[in-house]
C-alpha positions as CSV (number, residue, x, y, z in Angstrom):
1,M,14.5,14.4,7.2
2,V,11.9,13.1,10.0
3,T,14.5,14.1,12.7
4,S,12.3,14.4,15.8
5,F,11.4,11.0,16.3
6,Q,12.4,8.6,19.1
7,E,14.9,5.9,19.5
8,L,12.9,2.6,18.5
9,K,12.9,-0.2,21.3
10,P,12.5,-3.4,18.9
11,E,10.1,-5.8,21.1
12,R,8.7,-9.1,20.3
13,M,4.9,-8.6,18.5
14,D,2.0,-10.4,16.5
15,V,1.8,-7.7,13.8
16,V,-1.2,-9.6,12.9
17,R,-3.3,-7.7,16.1
18,A,-1.5,-4.6,15.4
19,L,-2.8,-4.7,11.1
20,E,-6.3,-6.0,13.0
21,E,-6.4,-3.5,15.1
22,S,-5.6,-1.1,13.1
23,L,-8.0,-1.5,10.9
24,L,-10.5,-1.3,13.6
25,S,-9.6,1.7,14.7
26,F,-10.9,2.9,11.2
27,Y,-14.3,1.3,11.2
28,A,-16.3,4.2,11.8
29,V,-14.3,6.1,8.5
30,M,-15.1,3.1,6.8
31,Q,-18.5,3.0,6.9
32,E,-18.5,6.5,6.2
33,K,-17.2,5.9,3.2
34,G,-19.4,3.2,2.2
35,I,-15.8,0.8,2.1
36,Q,-16.2,-2.6,3.0
37,P,-13.5,-3.5,3.3
38,E,-11.3,-6.9,2.1
39,I,-9.1,-8.5,4.8
40,E,-7.6,-11.6,4.7
41,L,-5.0,-12.2,7.6
42,P,-3.6,-15.1,9.2
43,E,-5.1,-17.5,11.3
44,E,-1.7,-17.3,13.4
45,P,-0.2,-15.5,15.2
46,V,3.0,-13.5,13.0
47,F,5.8,-12.7,15.5
48,R,8.8,-9.5,14.6
49,E,11.0,-7.5,16.8
50,L,9.6,-4.1,15.8
51,D,8.7,-1.3,17.8
52,A,5.0,-1.4,17.8
53,G,4.1,2.3,18.3
54,A,6.0,2.6,15.5
55,V,4.0,-0.2,13.4
56,N,1.0,1.4,14.2
57,R,2.1,4.4,12.8
58,I,3.1,2.8,9.6
59,F,-0.3,1.1,9.0
60,S,-2.6,4.1,10.4
61,N,-0.4,6.6,8.6
62,I,-1.2,3.4,5.5
63,I,-4.7,3.1,5.8
64,S,-5.2,7.1,6.4
65,N,-4.2,7.3,2.8
66,A,-5.5,4.8,1.7
67,L,-9.1,5.7,2.6
68,K,-8.9,9.5,1.8
69,Y,-8.0,8.6,-2.1
70,S,-9.6,5.4,-2.5
71,D,-12.5,5.1,-5.2
72,G,-14.7,3.6,-3.0
73,D,-12.1,0.0,-2.0
74,L,-9.4,-1.1,0.1
75,S,-8.4,-4.3,0.2
76,V,-6.0,-6.2,2.8
77,V,-3.6,-8.9,2.7
78,M,-1.0,-10.6,5.0
79,D,0.5,-13.1,4.3
80,K,2.0,-15.7,6.4
81,N,5.8,-14.2,6.4
82,G,3.9,-11.0,7.5
83,C,4.6,-9.1,4.2
84,V,1.4,-7.3,4.1
85,T,-0.1,-5.6,0.6
86,F,-2.9,-2.8,1.3
87,S,-4.5,-1.7,-2.3
88,N,-7.1,-0.1,-3.2
89,T,-8.6,2.3,-6.8
90,A,-7.5,5.0,-7.2
91,H,-7.9,6.9,-11.1
92,N,-6.2,10.2,-10.0
93,L,-2.4,8.8,-10.1
94,N,-0.6,7.9,-12.7
95,Y,2.7,5.6,-13.0
96,V,4.8,9.9,-12.0
97,T,2.2,10.5,-9.5
98,V,2.8,6.9,-7.5
99,G,6.6,7.3,-7.5
100,R,6.9,10.4,-5.9
101,L,4.6,8.8,-3.4
102,F,7.0,8.4,-0.6
103,D,8.4,11.8,-1.1
104,R,8.7,14.0,2.2
105,F,6.0,17.4,0.9
106,Y,4.3,15.6,-1.9
107,T,0.3,15.6,-2.1
108,V,-1.0,14.4,-5.0
109,E,-3.9,16.8,-4.2
110,A,-3.4,19.6,-2.3
111,S,-6.8,20.8,-1.6
112,R,-7.0,18.1,0.4
113,N,-5.2,20.0,3.2
114,S,-2.3,17.0,3.2
115,T,0.8,17.2,4.7
116,G,2.0,14.4,2.4
117,L,4.4,13.6,5.1
118,G,2.4,9.7,6.0
119,L,3.7,8.1,3.8
120,S,7.8,8.9,3.4
121,I,7.4,8.9,7.4
122,A,5.5,5.5,7.1
123,K,9.4,4.4,4.9
124,L,11.3,5.9,7.2
125,L,10.0,4.1,10.4
126,I,10.3,0.8,8.1
127,E,13.6,1.2,6.6
128,R,15.0,2.0,10.2
129,M,13.3,-1.4,11.3
130,G,15.1,-3.0,9.3
131,G,12.0,-3.5,6.7
132,S,11.6,-2.2,2.9
133,I,8.3,-0.8,1.4
134,G,6.9,0.2,-2.5
135,A,4.5,1.0,-4.3
136,I,3.2,-0.5,-8.1
137,Y,0.4,1.0,-10.1
138,N,-1.6,-1.0,-12.3
139,N,-5.4,-1.0,-13.9
140,D,-5.6,1.6,-12.0
141,K,-4.9,-0.4,-8.8
142,L,-2.9,1.4,-6.2
143,Q,-0.2,-1.4,-4.4
144,I,1.4,-0.6,-1.9
145,K,3.2,-3.4,0.0
146,I,5.5,-3.5,3.4
147,I,8.1,-6.0,4.6
148,F,9.2,-6.4,7.9
149,A,12.0,-7.6,8.8
150,K,12.2,-11.3,10.3
């Protein structure tokens, strides 16, 4: 798959803070699209041994995709165990497309100038750090759930 990745360098990091910073970096895009995100994060830090650059790339890729394909909403919820769920309404999806979201080079809409690598890279990085990622589609809502290894 993607072979140009450097070796991951795990360090003790606060996943809550990393997610907050990623969300803040997309604030202008959210404003531009009229999206008022619903965000629920633990008040206490959630520490994990992870590569900070990889975590930032994962969050960035997922948030970017959510904003690109959302029908105007975004919800981000992290529980105290560090499980993160991103969800948004996406009427243009179906169970087949959702099943392929993490496939390399797969794009929902070819006309959007997307390489189709964002979510496959996120999946690769999460799995390399011992975690998991998955997608569920129900009632026109796409949910992407990340679980980082403890």
